N, C-alpha and C positions, 0 to 999 in steps of 0.2 A: 396498486393497493398499499403503497408505502405509508400513507397517512391514515389508513383504515382503522376503525375502532375494533373492539374485540368481537362484537356481533358480526360485522362485515367480514372479518378475518375467518371466523369459524364457518360462516355460511359459504365463503369461497372454498375452504378446504372440503366441505361436504359436497360441493359441486365438482371440484377438480379431482379429488382423490377419495371418492365415496367409500371404497372398500378397504382403505388403509385403516389399521387399528389405531384409534385415537387414544383410548384409555384401557389399561389392563390393571385389574386389582388382584393383589395376592393375599391369600389367607394362609399364614404359615409359609410353607414352601410351595404351595400349590396356587394355580390360577383359579380364582373364585368367580371372576366375571370379566368380560371385556366387551367393548363396543367400538364399531367403526365410526368414522366421522359422520357418515350419513345416518346411521342408527342413533348416534348421540344427538344430532340435530333434530331428528324427529321427536325424541323424548323431551328435549328442551322446548320445542315449539308447542308440544301438547300442554306442558305445565304453564308455559307463558300464556297460552290461550285462556287457560282457566283463570290466571291472575288478571288478564285483561277483562274477562267477562265479569269479574268481581269488582271492576273499577279500581284496579290497584295502582295505576301510574302515580308516582310520587309518594306512595305509602311505603312503609318499611316492612320487610319480611325477615324475621329472625330464623336463621337456619340452625336447627338442633338435630344434626345428623352425625353419625359416626363417620370415620374416614371411609371413602368408597366412591363409586361412580355416581351414586345418587347426589353426592355433594356437588359434583360438577353440574348435574342436571338442574339442581335447585338454584345454584349461583347464576348460571347462565340464563335460566328462565327469568330471573329478575332483570338481567341486562336486556333480554329480548322484549320485556314488557314495560320497561320504564319504572319498575319497582326498585326501591333502594334496598339492596341486600345487607343483612347484618350477620356476618359469620359468627357463630357461637359454637357450643360444644354440647354433646349429649350428656344425659345424666351419668354421674360417676361419683363414687365416694359416699353414697348414701343420700337420701332425699334432702335432709336438712342442709348438709354441706353444699349440695348442688343448688338448692334454691337460694342460699345465701350468696353464692358466687354470681348467679344469673340475675337476681332481682334488680341489681343496680343498672344493668344493661337494659332490662325491660322497662324500668322506670324512665330511663333517659331516652331510649329510642321510640317508645310508645308505638309498638308495631301494630299493624292491622292483621298481619299473617304470621303464623309460626309453621315452619315446614319441618315435618317429621317423617319417620317411617312407621308403618303399621305396628311393628313389634314394640315400638317405644311410646306409642300414642297414649295409652292408658296411664303409663307411669308419669309422663310429662303433665297430663291433665290433672293427675292426682297431686303432683308436686307443686304445680302452679295453679291453684284453684281459682284465683281471682283474675281470670283472663278477660272478663267483660265481653266486649264486642270483637275480640280477636278471633280470627278464623284459623283453626288448626287444620292443615291439609297434609295428608300422607302422600308423599311423592310417588310411592310405589302403587298407588291406587288410580293414578291418572292414566287413562287409556290412550295409547298412541294415536288412535283415530282422531283425537281432538286436535292434532297438529295442523290439520287442514283449516282449522278455524282461526289460526294465528294471524293477526294483522301486522304486516311488516312495518317496522318503524326504524328510524335512524336517530339514535340518541344524540343529543346536543353535546358538544365537547365539554361544556362547562356544567352539564347536569351531573348531579351526584350519582355515582354508580353504586357505591357501598360505603358503609361505616365500619372502619377498622378500630375496634376498641382496644386501647393500649392495655398491656398485660401486667401493669403494676397493681395499684390498689383497685379492688373491685367495689369498695363502698362508694367511691365517687368516680366512676369510670368516665373517661373522655373518649368520645367517638370521633375519630379522624374522618373528615368528609373527603373521600377520594372521588374525583370526577372521572368521567369516561375518557377525557383527554389526558388526565394524569396517568390512568392505567395504560393507555396505548403508548404514551411516551416512555413509561418505565419498562414496558415489555420490549419496546424497540431497543432500549439501553441494555437490557439483559441479553437480548438476541445478539447485539454487537459485541458485548464483552465475552460471551461464551462461544461466539462464532457459530451460532445455531443454524442448522439447515434441516430440510425435511428428512434427511437420512439419520438424524440423531435419535437417541433414546434417552429419556430423562427418567431416572429412578429416584423415588422419594418416599421416605417414611415420615416426613415432617407433618405435624398436625395441620389440617386444612383450614382451621379457624384462625391460624396465625399467619401474619403477612408473608413470612418466608415460604411456608408450605403452600399457601394459597397462590400467591403471585408468581413465585419461582417454580414450585413443584407441580402445580396444577395448571395454572393459566398459561405459563410460557410455552409448554409443548403445544397447547391448543392454539396459541397465537401464531407460532412459527410453522406448525403443521407436522410435527413429529410425534412419535408415540410416547405417552407418559405411563410409566409403570409405578403404581402406588401400593403402599402397604400401610398398616396402622402403626402409630408410634409404639403401641404396646408390643407388637410383633418384634420390632427392633430392640426395644429395651429388654425384653425377656431373653432374646438371643441375638446379640449384635451381629453374629455371622450372617444372619438372614439378609442384612443390607448388602453386604459385599457379595454374597452368593447370588442375590437378585441381579446385581450389576454383571456378574459373570454369566448367568444363564440367559439373560435377556439382552446382552450386548450393550449395556449401559455406557453412554459416552459423557453424560452430564449428571452430577449428583453432588450432594453436600449436606451441610448442617452446622450446628454450633461446634465449638472446640471440644466439648465434652464427648461428642459422638465419636470423634477420631480417637480420643483417649480410651474410650470403652473398647473400641476395636483393637487397639494396641494391647490392652490389658487382658481381654477376655476371649480373643480368637486364637485357637491353638495353632501350632506349627503345622500339624497334620492338615488342618483345614486350609491354611494359607497355601500349602503345596498343591492343593487341588484347584486353586482359583486362577483365573485368567482376567486380570484387570487392565490389560494392555490397551483397550479401547477407551478407557476413562480419561478424557482430555480436559475436563473442567470439574475439578474437585474443590468447590467453594467452601469457605469457612467464614461464618458471620454470626450475627445475633448476640454473641457474647465475646469477651476479650479473646483475641487470637494470640496463641502462644507459640513462640518459636520452637520450644522444646517439643511441643505436640507435633508440629510439622516434621521435625527431624526424626522423631521416633516412628511416626507413621510411615514416612518415606523410606526409612531403613527397614522397617519390619515387613512392608509389603512389596519391596523391590523384587523379591523372588517370584511374586505373582505377576510380574510384568508391569507393575505400576510405575508411571513416570512421575517423579516427585515434582517436576515443573507444573504438573496439573494442579497442584495445591495452590489455591488462589485466595488470598485474604481479601475480604470485602467489608465495606461499611455501609450501613443503611439504617433506616428507621421508618416507622409507619407514617410519620408526618411528611416524608418524602416519597410516599407510596411504598417503596422498598429500597432498591439499590441507589446508592449515591456514588460510591467509588469502588473500584476493583483493580486488582493487580493484572499483569499481563500473563495470559495462560501459556505463552511461549517462552517465558523467562523465569529465572530462579526467583524465589521469594527474597525480598530485601528486608533486612532487620538492622536495628541499631542498638548499641549498648551505651547507655547514658549514665552520667554521674547521678546517683540517687539523691544526694543532698541538694544538688543544683536543680534537679527536676522538681523536688519538693518545694523549692523556692520559686518555681515557675520559669526556670531558665534551662536552656538546652546546652549540654556540654558532653562531648564524647568521653568515654572512659574505657579502660581495659576490662574492668569489672563494674557491675552496677545493675541497672534496670534494663532488661531486654524488651524491646518493642518492635513489632512487625509493622511494616508499611502496608497500608490498605489500598494502595494504587491511586490512580488519577480519577477525576470526576468524569462521569459519563458524558458523551458528546451532547452539547447543548446545555449542559449544566455547569455550575461554578461552585467552588468551595473557597471560603476565605476564613482567616483566623482573626478574631476580634478580641480586644480587651474584654474581660468578663463583665464589665459594666456597660459594654456596648458603645462606649464613647468614641473609640478609634480603632484602627487596625493594630494588632499586636506586632511587636518588633520581630525581626527575622529570626532571632534566637530566643523567642519567648513562647510560652504555652498560653493559649487563649481559647475562647469559646469557638466552636465550629459553626459557621453559618453556611447555609446552602441555598442556592437559587436555581431556577430552571423549570421546565414544564412538568416535572414530576412532583413539585412541591404542592401539597394538598391545599384545599380551599380553606381549611380551618377546622375548628371543633364544633360538633353538632350542639346547637343550643347553648353555647358557652362563649359568649363574646369576650368576656374578660380574659380567659385563657387564650383565645385566638389572638387578641391584641398583644398579649405578652410574647407569644411565640412567633407570630408572623408580622414582620415589620418592613417598612419601606425605607430604603436608604439610597439616595442619589438616583431616584427614579426606578429602582429595582426592588422587587419584593423578595425578601429573604426569610428563611426559616432559622430561628435561633434554636439550635438542637439541644442545648443543655449539656452537650458533651464537650470535652476539652481535648486539645491536641495541638499539633503543629504540622507544617508542610516542609518536607525536605526533598530536594531534587524533584519537585513537582508532585510528589506523592503525599497523601494524607497519613499521618501517624496519630492514632487515637491514644490518649493517656488515661482517660477515665471519664466520669460524670461529675459535674459540678456538685450535685447534691450528695454524692457519695464521699467527697473529699473529707478526710479526717484531719482535724486541727487540734493539736495538743501543744499547749504552751507556746502558741504562735507558730508552730512548725506544721507545715503541710505534709501529710502522709497519704500516699495513694493506696487504697485498699488492695488493689491488684498486686502491688509489690509485696505486701504482707502475706497475701494468700498464696502467691507463688513461692515465697520463701518457705512457708509451712509445708507445702506440697513437696518441695525439693528436699527438705531436711527430715521430714517425718514420713518415713516410707509407708507406714501402715494406714495413713489417712486416705480417704476416698478421693479420687481425682475429681476436681471440679466441685468439691463439696466442702470448701473452706470459705468462710465469710468474715470480713473485718468490718466493724460498724461502730459508730459513736455511742458512748455511754456517759452518764454523769455520775460521778462518785463524790459524795460530800460536797456537792455544789461546784465541782470542778470538771472541766471537759477531759475526757479520757477516751480510750477505745477498748473494745473487746474483740475476741476472736472465737468463732464457733467452728468446730471441725467435726465432720461426720465419720464414724468408723463402722465397720461390719460388726455383727454380733460376736463372731468368733474372736476378733481382735479385742473387743471389750471384755470378753470372758477370760482370755489368757494373759492380758496385759495388766500391769499396775497402773491405775488411773493417774496417780501422782506422777509417774514416770512419763506418761503421755503428755500431761499438762506441762511438765517441766520441759520436755522436748519442744513443744509448741512455743512456749515462752522464750526459750533460748533462740529458736529460729527467728522469731520476730525481733528480738533484741539485736541480733546480728544484722538484720536487714534495716530496721528503722531506728536503731539506737534508743529504743523505748520498749519497756516491758508492758504487755497488755494488762490493763487493770482487771479484766475479766477474761477467763478462758472457759469455754463451754464444750464439754464432750457430748456430742449428739448421738442419739440412737439411730439405727439405720432408717433411711427415708425421712428423717426429721428436718432436714434442711429446707427452709421455706424457699420455694421456687415459683417463678411465673409460669404461665401456661406454655411458654416456649423454652423452659428449662434454665432461664437466667436466675442467678442468685438474687434473693430479695433481702438485701442487707438491712433495710429499714424494718422489715418484718421480723428479722432476728432480734433487733433492739427492742421492738414493741412487745414481742412475745416473751422475751427475757424479763422485761419490766412488769408484765402482768402475770408472770409465772405460768405461761401456757406453752413455752418452748419445750419440746420433747427431749429432755436432756438426760444423759446417764449420770453426769456429775458436773457441778459448777464450782469454779475456783474464783475467788475475789481477792485481789491484792496478794496473791500467792498462797491463800488459805482456802481450804475446802469449806464450802458452806456447812456449818455445823461440825467441822472437824479441825484437824491440826494444820499447820503451815506446811508448804512443800519442803 
């Protein structure tokens, strides 16, 4: 079954290990629900049979469910029935905000089905009144007896399995068309990188509508045949200790998340709690989705060593939705590799080692059967050995393109020398065979012809301004008096804003940036708690900072322009 798709893999597990726990869902510190492989397969076949009876093959089904086992049932029912799944998110933040975020996806995907739970059905129908011929189905009302009516099918490798909507702008969303073949290839790649076996346990709090949470946290355990332990993102964010306690209690061997998750654990888990933890089984602690920081790895490794955590488990990864998920990953049996580079040379697109400068973590080698190359940003030729360029990716995980968007597809997916390549829009270089990511093309700051990487600026502020919130500093382009410049937004807790002098905070930010980039930010924004614009996966939305600052909708405590407080005196 090495080349099997996800449907065949799960059916095989249900037959060979029917009583093994497939999924366990936690609510707080307690187990709220769990299903064996056999029971999960029954529930999936029941919903898939209903979709087949409704003539759903080739249609789209938007999944509007909270994190939980029902999400797995809904997604797999689409795979079992030939329906194209569209992972999305349940109502949150009030009906207006929710409808605004979702309508772009609904317009683009034009679904025939919306999958919900009974408890949310009325709210969703009220929030989205213009559903037309869309069938709203509550997954928890489908009777298991319907499973016997499922008609077995074998999905074609090049058939679309699901649409992964990218997590940037929601006004013009782009749905990545991921095929059944793409999914199986990427799951095999994850399986190989993490050394997954049926004895492993995967613990995940990542949102299931996002590629890392869906393909890594949910689908990979079900593909390989080990137990997946899930919790909601809110449970983790409210009390980060719950993530590591779940790894401790359930014997987790594989788990991970973005850089900010590790930082939260370092900052907010007490010594007393750490002393009670046993993290010795955790062999694959991946970090991806946002910039991977060496200092975060060092702090996490130091802090949790007393709990038996092996710092070699920390593994930097790189991936994106257009490549299904994983592209490169480090070796889980080796120490993390990082480089210190001359900041000025890096800004000029050249790679030069230095004793002090910009610290970058290597994200490992391409998965088996895949390739990564570094190209000049105009795509004309390969970049030089010591030059930064755009990251191109090829291989069986590279998606089919964007749903109903041929222009964007032709721009991002190109053919060169008989090979189909994905132009990622990310920039970096390859050193000793490993990929090192330096940033995104669209985020690059250009001031008086000088290139400035926003991550350099953000890390400098975090390093020098102790009271700033970790992972909540964003550098972004602005225009002042018709000239290109850049601004910095930094989020602080309410306690810090109350007890600190705003001018002193802004001055500290400005000086930290000046030391790093030899340029003082034209705009400094002190943000209120929870005000930093983020994607659904927790990434900084630098462009949203700029846009909200421009239209005066950024939730700021105070704004300084050219060293002067808006409406006040100079610093």
